C-alpha positions, 0 to 999 in steps of 0.5 A: 121293306115297303119297296119290296112290298110294292114290288110283290104287289106289282108282280101279283097284279101283272100275273093276275092280268096275265093268267089265262084263267083271268082273261088275258088270253085276249078273250071276248071282253079283251077283244072289245077294247079298242086298239088305243086302250090295249096299246096303252095297257101294254105300253104301261106294262112294258115301261114298268120294265123299260124305264128302270132298265134304261136308267140301269143300262145307261148308268152302267154303260156310262161308267165305261164312257167315263173311263174311255173319256178319262183315257182320251184326255190322257192322250191319243195313245191312251185312248186307242189302247184303252178302247182296244182293250175294253172294246175288243178284248173285254168286248169279245168275252162280254158278248159271250158271257152276256149271251150265256146269261141271256138263257135266264131270260128264257128260263126265268121269264117263262118260269115266273109266268108259270108261277114256278117261283122257286126255280128262278133262284136255282136257275141263277145259281146254275148260271153262276157256276157255268159262267164262272167256269167259262171265265177261266177258259177265256183267260188266255185272251187277256194273257196273250192280248199283246201278241194277238193284237200285233198279229191282227195288225195293231201297231206295237205301241197300241198293242203293248199298252192294250195288253197291259190294260187287258191284264188289269181288266181281268177282275172286270171279266170275272164280275160278268159271271156273277153280275149278268145272271143276277140282273136277269134274275131280278129283271124277270120278276119285274124288279128293275127298280133295284137295278136302277138305284144300285147302278146310279149309286155306283156310277156316281161313286165311279165318277168321283173315284176316277177323278181322284185316282187319275187326276189327283193321284196320277195312276194314269191308264192303270188307274182307269182300269182298276176303278172300272174293275171296282165299279162293276164288282160293286154293282154285283154286291149291291144286287146280291145284298138286296137279294139275300136280305129279303128282296126276293122272298118268293124266288130266292130260297137260299143256296141249293144243291139243285144248282149242280143238277142238270148242268150239262143241259143248262150248258147247252142252252147257255151256249146257244144263247151265248153264240147268238148274242156274241156273234152280234156283239163281236161284229162291232169289235171286228169293225174296229179291228178291221179299221186298224189296217187302214192308213193312219190307223190311230186316227181311224180307230180313235174316231170310230171308237168315239162313234162306237161309244156314242152308239153303245151309249144310246144302245142301252135304250133299245137293249132295255127294250130287248130285255123288257120284250124278252121278259114280257114275251117269256111271261106271256108264253109261260102263262100260256098266252100266245096272243098276249106275247104277239101283241107285246112284241108289236107294242115294243117295236113301235115304242122303241122305233119312236125313241130311235127316230128321236136320237137319230135326229139328235145325232144329225143335228149335233153331228159336229159337236158329239166328239167333244165328249171324248176328245179335244183333238181337231183331227179326231173331231173332224173324222167323227163329224164325217162318220156322224150320219152313218152313226145316226142311221145305225142308231135308227136301225138298232131301234128295231133289231134288238127288240126282235132279238128279245122276242127270240130270247123270250121264245127260246129261239136262240139257236136259230138266231145264232145261225142267222147272225152267223150268215148275215154278219160274217158271210155277208156283212164283213166281206161287203165292208171289206170290199167297200173299204178297200176295193172301192176305197171308201175307208172307214165309212165304207167298212162301217156302211158295208157292215151295217147295210150288208149285215145288220139290215139283212138280219133285221129283215129276216128276224122280222119275217120270222116274227111275223110268221110265228104261230104264237099259240104253238109257241105258248104250248112249247113254253108250257112243256119247256117249263115242266121239263126244266122245273123241279118240285117246289119244296114248299108245296110238297106234301 
């Protein structure tokens, strides 16, 4: 309970500092502070969310890394099939469900900034309902994974084993519907510490169980899939126990029938959020699929999968900034503080870029060694080495782009960003990648390079222009109206 009390004190402190009536609307006293002091204050607030979120996301993603690594050491076919099933089939659904859950970052963040605490629990329950139903609609992708992958050009051996693995990953698929909303529910109220502790505990258990199931009991690729299912469900039940047992006394008031009201409006907002992020998430899945058409597809897919897993591993850091930026911007806008949201955006971009430069340099230094995490195949290691500089540039670019997407989520711009993602990624990036890969015969390097320069870079520039030209005071007014529209009266405050 001491931890809960500290969380509540931190929340009250942040809200007191963020409230317009208490001076964070960058009044005369605040403006007199020098830039260095203001940056330090905002950076501390940011890292109170980013630090535990990085810990949480790295630990969570590392569970996937462990599973891919275990599959890779079983053999090249196992590495390719598990990577395809986890990255393409699960990844497509992951992107949509994660995006739909991100609607909570807007709703919960703004409601928390406006001190409508009781709405956070209701929003989460609505999200559970919507995402759970959506999971059933996505099941055919798992059931027909094998013929789908064959249709997309994968070899029979890879497609058939990937289809088998996909069926065993269905429990993982349903865990997303409950885990993603509760993560955003806790994150929006500055309770990222519990996410970090639960994820690290589950990660340690996952490493031990993976070793036992695969190497001691010999369950092979099926054992890899089942242990990953169990790990993700343990994450959810750990966070649920914290919530139900008194960890969120202000924001969790129990299960409510209000969760079933306004579902259609919630579906529309969740869908906009889902389309925004899934178009982005699917982009790299499509990269792996396109690579499967190249000569010596197994080697190309293996090497690219290694790079994508390393990129995804490091991506947990900018995604933590994405989440923290969304929370900070939503909190400030919900409190009616446009200038505070603008300043939080600037500080987040600078912090994340510095981290990105560090990891970009690290990849360039270790370019010929990074592949050993996943494989001992000489051919795959050499192919990964050739792709390492593209990987380094991707990491640098991704240190900025997710933060701008976080601003969009915190401000409720998901629908606009969905159109931007569609145009940049699929009308520019994918065609350019295909041209570079086949017409100019640059192979996997051409495909990846074309998609990065043509899609991600262009999208980042457009989002930067939109953010720079944003009228933040107008956005604060819109957020206030948004909170009023979506909120219901607090039963504890009714006379």
